[in-house]
C-alpha positions as CSV (number, residue, x, y, z in Angstrom):
1,M,-18.1,33.5,-3.9
2,T,-14.6,33.8,-2.6
3,T,-11.4,34.1,-4.7
4,L,-8.5,32.2,-3.1
5,A,-5.7,32.7,-5.6
6,S,-5.6,35.2,-8.4
7,T,-4.5,33.0,-11.3
8,F,-5.0,29.5,-12.7
9,G,-1.2,28.8,-12.3
10,K,-1.2,29.8,-8.7
11,R,-4.2,27.6,-8.0
12,F,-2.7,24.7,-9.8
13,R,0.5,25.0,-7.7
14,I,-1.5,25.3,-4.5
15,A,-3.3,22.1,-5.3
16,R,-0.1,20.3,-6.2
17,E,1.7,21.5,-3.1
18,T,-1.3,20.7,-0.9
19,L,-1.1,17.1,-2.2
20,K,2.7,17.2,-1.4
21,L,3.6,16.3,-5.0
22,T,6.6,17.5,-7.1
23,E,6.2,18.8,-10.6
24,E,7.6,15.5,-11.8
25,Q,5.2,13.4,-9.8
26,I,2.1,15.3,-11.0
27,G,3.4,15.3,-14.5
28,E,3.8,11.6,-14.5
29,K,0.3,11.1,-13.2
30,I,-1.5,13.3,-15.7
31,G,0.9,13.0,-18.7
32,L,2.8,16.3,-18.7
33,T,6.5,17.0,-18.5
34,R,8.1,18.9,-15.6
35,L,8.6,21.9,-17.9
36,E,5.0,21.9,-18.9
37,I,4.0,21.9,-15.2
38,L,6.4,24.8,-14.6
39,L,4.9,26.7,-17.5
40,I,1.4,26.2,-16.2
41,E,2.3,27.2,-12.6
42,S,4.0,30.4,-13.9
43,D,0.9,31.3,-16.0
44,N,2.8,30.9,-19.3
45,A,0.6,28.0,-20.5
46,L,-2.6,26.2,-19.8
47,P,-2.9,22.4,-19.7
48,P,-4.9,20.6,-22.4
49,L,-8.5,20.1,-21.2
50,T,-8.0,16.3,-21.1
51,K,-5.0,16.7,-18.7
52,L,-6.8,19.2,-16.6
53,A,-9.8,16.9,-16.3
54,S,-7.4,14.1,-15.3
55,F,-5.9,16.3,-12.6
56,I,-9.3,17.3,-11.2
57,S,-10.7,13.8,-11.3
58,L,-7.6,12.0,-10.0
59,Y,-7.2,14.2,-7.0
60,D,-10.9,15.0,-6.4
61,L,-10.3,18.7,-6.8
62,D,-13.1,21.4,-6.8
63,Y,-13.6,22.2,-10.4
64,Y,-14.9,25.7,-9.8
65,W,-12.0,26.6,-7.6
66,I,-9.2,25.3,-9.9
67,V,-10.7,26.8,-13.0
68,A,-12.2,30.1,-11.8
69,G,-10.8,30.6,-8.3
70,E,-14.2,30.7,-6.8
71,V,-15.6,28.6,-4.0
72,R,-19.2,27.7,-4.0
73,P,-20.1,27.2,-0.3
74,S,-22.6,24.4,-1.1
75,I,-19.9,22.2,-2.5
76,F,-16.7,23.3,-0.8
77,R,-16.1,21.4,2.4
78,S,-12.6,22.2,3.6
79,D,-9.9,24.9,3.8
80,I,-7.9,23.3,0.9
81,P,-9.0,22.7,-2.7
82,I,-9.6,19.0,-2.2
83,R,-13.1,17.7,-1.6
84,N,-13.7,14.7,0.7
85,K,-16.8,13.4,-0.9
86,T,-15.6,9.8,-0.9
87,S,-13.9,7.7,1.7
88,R,-10.7,7.8,-0.3
89,S,-7.9,9.7,1.5
90,V,-5.4,12.1,0.0
91,E,-2.7,9.4,0.6
92,D,-4.7,6.9,-1.5
93,A,-5.1,9.5,-4.2
94,R,-1.3,9.9,-4.4
95,R,-0.8,6.3,-5.3
C-alpha cells in the first residue's frame, strides 16, 4: 500500500482540485459551506459521514485513498484519486 498524502484534509483538497472545483462548488454539491470545506482541508474538522459518502459517491472517488491515504493496487486504476469504473466522465460528474 502507498500513502499519497499525509492527512485527510490534504487528500480532500487534492480530490477537489483534481476535479477542478472550488470550495463553494463542492460545498453546494455535498451540502457544506465554504468555511466547512476550508476547515476540512486545513485538518481542523472532519465532514459528517453522510457528506463524505456523498463526496465519494458523487465523484467516484477511491474510498480507501480518501479515508486512509492508501491505494490498493487491485482497485486503483489511475494516477489521480478518481476511479473510471463507469463510462461516466469527470466532466459529467461535475454537472
